[in-house]
N, C-alpha and C positions, 0 to 999 in steps of 0.2 A: 849798535854800539852807543848811539847817543842816548837811548833810553836808560842805559846803565849809568851814564854820567848824570843824567837828570835824577835818577833814583838815588844815587850817592849824594848828590848836592842837597836834595830835599831831606834825606834822612839826617845828614849832617846839620842842616838848618834846624830841624826839629830837636835834635840832640842839643844844639847850641841854645835854643830857646829854653829848654828844660833845665840845662845845667848852669847856664850863665845868667840869663835875663830873668827867669822866673823868680829865683831867690832875691835878686836885686829889687824887682818890682814889689815884692812882699815887704821889703824893708823901708819903702817910701812911707813917710808919716801920713796919717789921716789928715785931711784938710788941705794938703798940698795941691797945687794946680795940676800935677800929674795924676793924682787920684781923682780930682774933680773932672778933668777932661780925659778920662781913661781911654776912651775909644780912639781919640786922635793920637795920644802918646803911644799907645800900644801899636797902632797902625804904623807910625813912623819907625818904631823899634823893629817891627816885623819886616818892613821894607828894607831898612838899612842892614839888618842882620842877614837877610837872604843874599844881599849883594856882597857882604864882607865875610862870607863863610870861609874862604881859603885863608884869610888873614887872621881869623880867630881860632884856627885849629890848635895852636900852642896853648891858648887859654882853655880850650876844651880838654886837652890831654894832660896838662900838668896842674896839680893842685895849687902850687905856688903862683903860677901865672894866672890862674883863675881868680884867686883871692885878690891879687893886685889889680887885675882888670875890673873885677866887680867893685872894689873900693873906689877906683878912679872913675868908673862909669857912674856910680851913685853920687859921688861928689860933683861931677859935672852935671848930672841930671837935676840935682837939688840946687845948683848954682852956688856951690861953696867954693869953687876955684875961680 
């Protein structure tokens, strides 16, 4: 039973990375510290994303929530807020 939970969690995590975080990381401007230190920033995003999978399900399932989440995440990532 636990292998099904792990499989669902990991598949939701990969879907979350592809649908939410990959488009945001592509919108980060060149020359920004996130682009310069890409390994560290991507590692932090991957770790936090795998822990927050259940909380970001609405953002993965709804286009409106996804856009709001991506815009907020990008503003926070770039230090605009």
